[in-house]
Backbone as CSV, one residue per row, in Angstrom:
resi,resn,N_x,N_y,N_z,CA_x,CA_y,CA_z,C_x,C_y,C_z
1,MET,0.832,-1.195,0.000,0.000,0.000,0.000,0.869,1.247,0.000
2,LYS,0.454,2.214,-0.791,1.164,3.492,-0.794,0.276,4.530,-0.115
3,LEU,0.857,5.264,0.814,0.147,6.328,1.511,0.778,7.671,1.177
4,LEU,-0.046,8.626,0.789,0.389,10.009,0.604,-0.195,10.811,1.758
5,ILE,0.651,11.192,2.693,0.219,11.970,3.852,0.497,13.435,3.536
6,ILE,-0.542,14.246,3.494,-0.442,15.618,2.971,-0.945,16.623,4.005
7,ARG,-0.153,17.657,4.217,-0.604,18.741,5.102,-1.450,19.729,4.307
8,HIS,-2.335,20.396,4.992,-3.174,21.427,4.369,-2.341,22.622,3.910
9,GLY,-2.937,23.487,3.113,-2.281,24.711,2.667,-2.271,25.792,3.739
10,GLU,-1.682,26.926,3.384,-1.601,28.053,4.326,-2.999,28.452,4.791
11,SER,-3.118,28.664,6.098,-4.419,29.059,6.659,-4.359,30.482,7.200
12,GLU,-5.522,31.017,7.511,-5.608,32.376,8.051,-4.841,32.502,9.360
13,ALA,-4.764,31.434,10.124,-4.044,31.472,11.401,-2.561,31.751,11.185
14,ASP,-2.005,31.278,10.065,-0.593,31.532,9.776,-0.331,33.030,9.618
15,ILE,-1.290,33.729,9.048,-1.167,35.173,8.836,-1.384,35.937,10.141
16,LEU,-2.308,35.442,10.949,-2.656,36.118,12.201,-1.682,35.816,13.334
17,ASP,-0.796,34.834,13.137,0.184,34.434,14.145,-0.493,34.015,15.458
18,VAL,-1.445,33.102,15.313,-2.131,32.585,16.490,-1.968,31.068,16.549
19,HIS,-2.233,30.516,17.728,-2.265,29.064,17.872,-3.472,28.548,17.094
20,GLU,-3.243,27.534,16.301,-4.352,27.010,15.506,-4.958,25.800,16.201
21,GLY,-4.387,24.633,16.011,-4.947,23.457,16.656,-6.386,23.243,16.246
22,ARG,-7.302,23.305,17.205,-8.718,23.099,16.908,-9.441,24.395,16.510
23,ALA,-8.746,25.523,16.523,-9.359,26.748,15.998,-9.582,26.523,14.504
24,ASP,-10.795,26.728,14.032,-11.167,26.268,12.688,-11.053,27.377,11.643
25,PHE,-9.823,27.707,11.274,-9.570,28.731,10.268,-9.623,28.145,8.858
26,GLU,-9.955,28.990,7.892,-10.001,28.576,6.496,-8.654,28.818,5.817
27,LEU,-8.523,28.308,4.608,-7.330,28.580,3.814,-7.311,30.037,3.372
28,THR,-6.122,30.579,3.217,-5.961,31.891,2.590,-6.032,31.711,1.073
29,GLU,-6.012,32.810,0.332,-5.963,32.715,-1.134,-4.707,31.961,-1.560
30,ARG,-3.609,32.248,-0.898,-2.361,31.534,-1.187,-2.510,30.049,-0.874
31,GLY,-3.179,29.737,0.224,-3.401,28.354,0.594,-4.201,27.600,-0.458
32,HIS,-5.188,28.273,-1.043,-5.965,27.648,-2.122,-5.086,27.391,-3.344
33,ARG,-4.215,28.343,-3.673,-3.310,28.139,-4.817,-2.344,26.985,-4.549
34,GLN,-1.853,26.910,-3.313,-0.970,25.795,-2.940,-1.702,24.461,-3.082
35,ALA,-2.942,24.422,-2.626,-3.725,23.190,-2.702,-3.980,22.787,-4.152
36,GLU,-4.227,23.762,-5.001,-4.427,23.478,-6.426,-3.152,22.905,-7.044
37,ALA,-2.008,23.516,-6.721,-0.734,23.043,-7.271,-0.417,21.634,-6.782
38,MET,-0.631,21.388,-5.497,-0.410,20.047,-4.948,-1.312,19.036,-5.634
39,SER,-2.561,19.401,-5.829,-3.535,18.505,-6.437,-3.155,18.152,-7.872
40,GLU,-2.694,19.130,-8.617,-2.231,18.880,-9.992,-1.069,17.888,-9.977
41,TYR,-0.146,18.103,-9.055,1.016,17.214,-8.969,0.591,15.778,-8.635
42,VAL,-0.250,15.633,-7.637,-0.696,14.299,-7.229,-1.442,13.610,-8.371
43,SER,-2.331,14.351,-9.046,-3.120,13.744,-10.126,-2.243,13.288,-11.287
44,GLN,-1.126,13.962,-11.505,-0.234,13.617,-12.611,0.758,12.510,-12.267
45,ASN,0.965,12.254,-10.976,2.020,11.318,-10.572,1.546,10.092,-9.802
46,TYR,0.284,10.073,-9.386,-0.219,8.952,-8.600,-1.632,8.576,-9.047
47,GLN,-1.990,7.350,-8.812,-3.350,6.876,-9.086,-4.041,6.600,-7.749
48,ILE,-4.437,7.675,-7.073,-5.081,7.501,-5.774,-6.501,6.984,-5.955
49,VAL,-6.964,6.219,-4.973,-8.319,5.662,-5.050,-9.242,6.206,-3.964
50,LYS,-8.685,6.794,-2.923,-9.484,7.402,-1.858,-8.740,8.607,-1.290
51,ILE,-9.516,9.542,-0.746,-8.945,10.700,-0.059,-9.589,10.796,1.319
52,TYR,-8.844,10.492,2.351,-9.297,10.689,3.728,-8.850,12.094,4.161
53,HIS,-9.657,12.750,4.990,-9.244,14.088,5.413,-9.821,14.474,6.768
54,SER,-9.123,15.393,7.395,-9.592,16.007,8.638,-10.844,16.817,8.356
55,THR,-11.702,16.931,9.353,-12.934,17.700,9.199,-12.750,19.197,9.462
56,LEU,-11.578,19.614,9.902,-11.326,21.046,10.075,-11.239,21.718,8.701
57,LYS,-11.704,22.964,8.610,-11.877,23.646,7.320,-10.620,23.660,6.461
58,ARG,-9.479,23.984,7.050,-8.261,24.138,6.239,-7.866,22.839,5.547
59,ALA,-8.073,21.709,6.218,-7.771,20.411,5.616,-8.877,19.985,4.658
60,ALA,-10.123,20.214,5.035,-11.251,19.849,4.170,-11.198,20.619,2.854
61,GLN,-10.830,21.904,2.923,-10.734,22.703,1.700,-9.575,22.234,0.824
62,THR,-8.468,21.865,1.445,-7.325,21.332,0.690,-7.718,20.022,0.011
63,ALA,-8.382,19.156,0.751,-8.824,17.871,0.201,-9.833,18.072,-0.926
64,ALA,-10.670,19.090,-0.825,-11.673,19.358,-1.857,-11.010,19.685,-3.197
65,HIS,-9.900,20.404,-3.147,-9.157,20.688,-4.385,-8.667,19.385,-5.011
66,LEU,-8.145,18.498,-4.183,-7.637,17.224,-4.679,-8.767,16.372,-5.263
67,ALA,-9.908,16.380,-4.607,-11.061,15.614,-5.094,-11.574,16.164,-6.417
68,GLN,-11.572,17.482,-6.532,-12.081,18.113,-7.756,-11.232,17.737,-8.967
69,ILE,-9.927,17.705,-8.793,-9.027,17.394,-9.909,-8.989,15.901,-10.212
70,THR,-9.004,15.076,-9.180,-8.868,13.624,-9.379,-10.198,12.903,-9.555
71,GLN,-11.295,13.567,-9.148,-12.623,12.934,-9.167,-12.673,11.700,-8.250
72,ILE,-11.893,11.750,-7.173,-11.850,10.673,-6.187,-12.701,11.088,-4.989
73,PRO,-13.477,10.172,-4.409,-14.364,10.530,-3.291,-13.612,10.933,-2.028
74,LEU,-14.244,11.816,-1.289,-13.699,12.291,-0.018,-14.264,11.471,1.135
75,ILE,-13.399,11.180,2.114,-13.822,10.462,3.313,-13.381,11.287,4.531
76,PRO,-14.284,12.086,5.092,-13.917,12.883,6.271,-13.826,12.010,7.512
77,HIS,-12.886,12.342,8.389,-12.794,11.611,9.662,-12.255,12.548,10.737
78,GLU,-12.998,12.626,11.847,-12.623,13.547,12.925,-11.314,13.158,13.608
79,TYR,-10.912,11.904,13.530,-9.649,11.494,14.148,-8.434,12.081,13.424
80,LEU,-8.640,12.622,12.232,-7.538,13.254,11.495,-7.387,14.738,11.833
81,MET,-8.198,15.230,12.767,-8.077,16.629,13.181,-6.753,16.869,13.905
82,GLU,-6.365,18.132,13.961,-5.141,18.520,14.654,-5.303,18.308,16.164
83,PHE,-4.178,18.371,16.866,-4.159,18.264,18.320,-5.195,19.190,18.935
84,ASN,-5.956,18.670,19.873,-6.941,19.491,20.579,-6.209,20.300,21.642
85,ASN,-5.919,21.548,21.307,-5.134,22.409,22.201,-5.997,23.226,23.157
86,GLY,-7.251,22.869,23.284,-8.109,23.423,24.325,-8.195,24.932,24.349
87,LEU,-7.931,25.515,25.516,-8.111,26.953,25.729,-7.118,27.810,24.951
88,ILE,-6.070,27.199,24.422,-5.048,27.941,23.676,-5.485,28.209,22.241
89,ALA,-6.406,27.437,21.717,-6.841,27.556,20.324,-7.290,28.973,19.991
90,GLY,-6.693,29.535,18.950,-7.078,30.854,18.468,-6.411,32.018,19.157
91,LEU,-5.622,31.760,20.216,-4.967,32.853,20.941,-3.645,33.247,20.296
92,LYS,-3.316,34.517,20.404,-1.991,34.973,19.986,-0.945,34.222,20.803
93,HIS,0.198,33.934,20.191,1.232,33.169,20.877,1.682,33.836,22.174
94,SER,1.846,35.166,22.138,2.313,35.879,23.330,1.283,35.805,24.465
95,ILE,0.010,35.912,24.133,-1.043,35.847,25.143,-1.142,34.439,25.725
96,ALA,-1.068,33.450,24.854,-1.150,32.061,25.314,-0.014,31.716,26.260
97,MET,1.181,32.224,25.951,2.345,31.935,26.793,2.171,32.533,28.188
98,GLU,1.538,33.698,28.235,1.328,34.373,29.516,0.206,33.717,30.330
99,LYS,-0.915,33.415,29.671,-2.082,32.861,30.370,-1.948,31.372,30.664
100,TYR,-1.306,30.653,29.748,-1.241,29.195,29.859,0.199,28.704,29.660
101,PRO,1.060,28.949,30.625,2.462,28.525,30.490,2.596,27.013,30.393
102,HIS,3.686,26.574,29.793,3.921,25.139,29.611,3.992,24.433,30.967
103,VAL,3.278,23.329,31.063,3.272,22.510,32.271,3.543,21.074,31.843
104,LYS,4.538,20.461,32.435,4.836,19.069,32.110,3.897,18.157,32.885
105,VAL,3.195,17.290,32.146,2.244,16.368,32.770,2.488,14.956,32.232
106,PRO,2.020,13.940,32.948,2.150,12.564,32.439,1.437,12.397,31.095
107,LEU,1.837,11.400,30.332,1.301,11.203,28.990,-0.208,10.997,28.960
108,HIS,-0.764,10.456,30.032,-2.198,10.174,30.056,-3.020,11.384,30.489
109,SER,-2.346,12.432,30.925,-3.019,13.583,31.510,-2.871,14.813,30.601
110,SER,-3.552,15.907,30.970,-3.456,17.137,30.182,-3.857,18.338,31.028
111,VAL,-3.624,19.517,30.488,-4.014,20.772,31.141,-4.751,21.652,30.132
112,TYR,-5.389,22.679,30.622,-6.026,23.699,29.782,-7.056,23.114,28.806
113,GLU,-7.749,22.064,29.230,-8.807,21.433,28.434,-8.284,20.821,27.136
114,GLN,-6.999,20.468,27.115,-6.408,19.839,25.944,-6.582,18.323,26.008
115,GLU,-6.364,17.660,24.876,-6.320,16.205,24.907,-4.934,15.770,25.385
116,SER,-4.851,14.582,25.913,-3.556,14.079,26.371,-2.729,13.597,25.183
117,MET,-1.416,13.484,25.364,-0.562,12.971,24.310,-0.875,11.503,24.035
118,LEU,-1.345,10.792,25.049,-1.743,9.400,24.869,-2.941,9.302,23.915
119,THR,-3.914,10.179,24.092,-5.088,10.207,23.220,-4.712,10.620,21.806
120,PHE,-3.814,11.599,21.701,-3.366,12.084,20.396,-2.690,10.950,19.618
121,ARG,-1.808,10.211,20.284,-1.139,9.089,19.633,-2.148,7.995,19.274
122,TYR,-3.104,7.762,20.149,-4.121,6.750,19.871,-4.855,7.053,18.573
123,ARG,-5.203,8.326,18.360,-5.918,8.696,17.139,-5.103,8.329,15.892
124,ALA,-3.791,8.566,15.948,-2.928,8.227,14.817,-2.863,6.716,14.616
125,GLU,-2.720,5.974,15.702,-2.671,4.509,15.617,-3.986,3.967,15.045
126,TYR,-5.086,4.520,15.495,-6.399,4.102,15.014,-6.518,4.340,13.511
127,MET,-6.136,5.542,13.071,-6.281,5.878,11.649,-5.374,5.016,10.779
128,LEU,-4.155,4.764,11.229,-3.256,3.926,10.446,-3.824,2.513,10.318
129,SER,-4.338,1.976,11.413,-4.964,0.663,11.389,-6.168,0.649,10.455
130,LYS,-6.963,1.693,10.500,-8.153,1.803,9.652,-7.766,1.856,8.168
131,LEU,-6.747,2.620,7.835,-6.293,2.724,6.450,-5.849,1.362,5.917
132,ILE,-5.116,0.645,6.743,-4.640,-0.684,6.345,-5.811,-1.645,6.159
133,ALA,-6.761,-1.618,7.086,-7.877,-2.562,7.065,-8.858,-2.303,5.920
134,GLU,-9.032,-1.034,5.570,-10.074,-0.677,4.601,-9.612,-0.655,3.150
135,ASN,-8.321,-0.841,2.904,-7.809,-0.652,1.553,-6.945,-1.818,1.094
136,ALA,-6.957,-2.037,-0.213,-6.208,-3.150,-0.801,-4.705,-2.896,-0.696
137,PRO,-3.915,-3.958,-0.589,-2.461,-3.815,-0.447,-1.785,-3.086,-1.618
138,ASP,-2.412,-3.106,-2.794,-1.801,-2.459,-3.963,-2.395,-1.081,-4.256
139,SER,-3.166,-0.524,-3.313,-3.822,0.761,-3.550,-2.952,1.935,-3.103
140,THR,-3.300,3.112,-3.623,-2.641,4.361,-3.230,-3.698,5.267,-2.608
141,ILE,-3.455,5.661,-1.371,-4.428,6.421,-0.583,-3.836,7.778,-0.197
142,ALA,-4.636,8.826,-0.320,-4.224,10.158,0.128,-4.893,10.469,1.462
143,VAL,-4.129,11.107,2.351,-4.639,11.522,3.661,-4.270,12.995,3.844
144,VAL,-5.266,13.861,3.946,-5.025,15.299,4.106,-5.306,15.674,5.553
145,THR,-4.271,16.146,6.231,-4.395,16.394,7.668,-3.511,17.568,8.093
146,HIS,-2.945,17.496,9.291,-2.253,18.629,9.919,-0.860,18.229,10.384
147,GLY,-0.021,19.238,10.596,1.368,18.985,10.977,1.527,18.142,12.222
148,GLY,0.768,18.446,13.260,0.886,17.686,14.509,0.450,16.247,14.343
149,LEU,-0.648,16.041,13.631,-1.143,14.680,13.422,-0.200,13.908,12.502
150,ILE,0.421,14.594,11.548,1.411,13.933,10.687,2.569,13.412,11.537
151,ASN,2.996,14.185,12.514,4.042,13.721,13.435,3.618,12.444,14.147
152,GLN,2.383,12.409,14.601,1.901,11.221,15.294,1.761,10.031,14.348
153,LEU,1.352,10.292,13.115,1.262,9.220,12.129,2.648,8.644,11.830
154,TYR,3.657,9.505,11.753,5.029,9.027,11.568,5.430,8.096,12.709
155,ARG,5.126,8.497,13.922,5.511,7.696,15.090,4.790,6.355,15.090
156,ALA,3.522,6.378,14.666,2.768,5.127,14.559,3.327,4.263,13.420
157,PHE,3.599,4.890,12.284,4.089,4.179,11.100,5.408,3.469,11.384
158,PHE,6.315,4.159,12.076,7.626,3.586,12.385,7.677,2.916,13.756
159,ARG,6.531,2.800,14.407,6.419,2.122,15.698,7.378,2.722,16.732
160,LEU,7.441,4.028,16.776,8.313,4.714,17.721,7.657,4.759,19.097
161,PRO,8.455,4.840,20.148,7.883,4.922,21.499,6.962,6.129,21.649
162,LEU,6.002,5.986,22.512,5.013,7.041,22.721,5.655,8.365,23.123
163,ASP,6.704,8.293,23.944,7.326,9.520,24.444,8.533,9.947,23.612
164,SER,8.678,9.405,22.400,9.813,9.795,21.547,9.683,11.268,21.168
165,GLU,10.808,11.925,21.028,10.810,13.365,20.760,11.274,13.689,19.345
166,TYR,11.111,12.753,18.421,11.427,13.025,17.024,10.386,13.983,16.460
167,VAL,10.842,14.914,15.630,9.936,15.878,15.007,10.081,15.768,13.494
168,PHE,8.950,15.665,12.811,8.923,15.562,11.352,8.205,16.800,10.829
169,ARG,8.959,17.726,10.300,8.383,18.993,9.856,7.675,18.851,8.518
170,THR,6.615,19.643,8.365,5.844,19.633,7.121,5.449,21.052,6.756
171,GLY,5.804,21.477,5.536,5.400,22.789,5.044,3.988,22.741,4.480
172,ASP,3.523,23.880,4.004,2.191,23.969,3.413,2.063,23.005,2.240
173,THR,1.085,22.130,2.284,0.809,21.078,1.293,2.010,20.161,1.062
174,GLY,2.850,20.002,2.078,3.955,19.049,1.993,3.426,17.626,1.883
175,ILE,4.071,16.834,1.034,3.649,15.455,0.788,4.679,14.494,1.370
176,HIS,4.205,13.507,2.119,5.040,12.425,2.634,4.563,11.143,1.966
177,GLU,5.472,10.455,1.293,5.114,9.236,0.571,5.664,8.022,1.308
178,TRP,4.761,7.145,1.719,5.133,5.940,2.462,4.655,4.711,1.714
179,ILE,5.382,3.626,1.866,4.957,2.344,1.316,4.937,1.313,2.441
180,MET,3.876,0.527,2.451,3.763,-0.577,3.400,3.707,-1.864,2.601
181,GLU,4.701,-2.735,2.802,4.749,-4.035,2.132,4.852,-5.113,3.205
182,GLY,3.736,-5.735,3.508,3.722,-6.694,4.603,4.058,-5.990,5.903
183,ASN,5.136,-6.418,6.540,5.548,-5.813,7.797,6.581,-4.701,7.603
184,SER,6.962,-4.458,6.343,7.960,-3.425,6.044,7.319,-2.049,5.941
185,ARG,8.024,-1.051,6.455,7.571,0.334,6.387,8.664,1.122,5.653
186,ILE,8.320,1.707,4.521,9.311,2.368,3.668,8.958,3.845,3.508
187,LEU,9.921,4.712,3.802,9.772,6.139,3.563,10.381,6.454,2.196
188,VAL,9.550,6.885,1.261,10.010,7.201,-0.094,10.455,8.649,-0.177
189,ARG,9.634,9.537,0.370,10.012,10.958,0.423,9.277,11.631,1.567
190,ALA,9.875,12.706,2.050,9.292,13.427,3.185,9.194,14.910,2.870
191,ASN,8.061,15.494,3.189,7.836,16.939,3.065,8.185,17.464,1.676
192,TYR,7.763,16.757,0.648,7.964,17.242,-0.718,6.890,18.286,-1.024
193,ILE,7.331,19.461,-1.400,6.398,20.560,-1.704,6.470,20.847,-3.195
194,PRO,5.431,20.487,-3.951,5.483,20.570,-5.404,5.149,21.946,-5.982
195,HIS,5.542,22.991,-5.299,5.302,24.346,-5.779,6.241,25.298,-5.046
196,ASN,6.325,26.533,-5.493,7.137,27.547,-4.788,6.284,28.709,-4.341
197,LEU,5.024,28.399,-4.028,4.073,29.447,-3.603,4.230,29.777,-2.126
């Protein structure tokens, strides 16, 4: 199975310099152009059969561009949403730092009405299992989601420890291409951005 894990395009939160997470901002005009360029690239280089996506607007709008060009059905799933950052969502970074300073908590716990890191990782494990179970071994599947969830999907894909501190960066509409062959996990490319927008 080939998986294309794709981050959404530039969102309004990027311009406003606020914490995004579960704050439901839309794509900017630039973000729409990025999504169109990514979609053209994917349609010309892959034969995807399904598009799974986060239900947050920025990811749903990015996925809609891909669906429009490829004519492939969309499958929304709330487990593909970004980290639930609770009371920090939508706040300016400086304000959030003052009101809600970083607090180290156990993996099963959380603060500020956020989800725990254990729950966040579970969502990634669940989605990876679902993708494997629902699709043929020779299929190519696109998943449009968010930077934080992509990090968790990487950790699930490579079976990394829950508390591992590896970070996998993803730019606007960055594409990560993975192959699963039996028990093998292959990284073909990471954070490929098919445009200069």
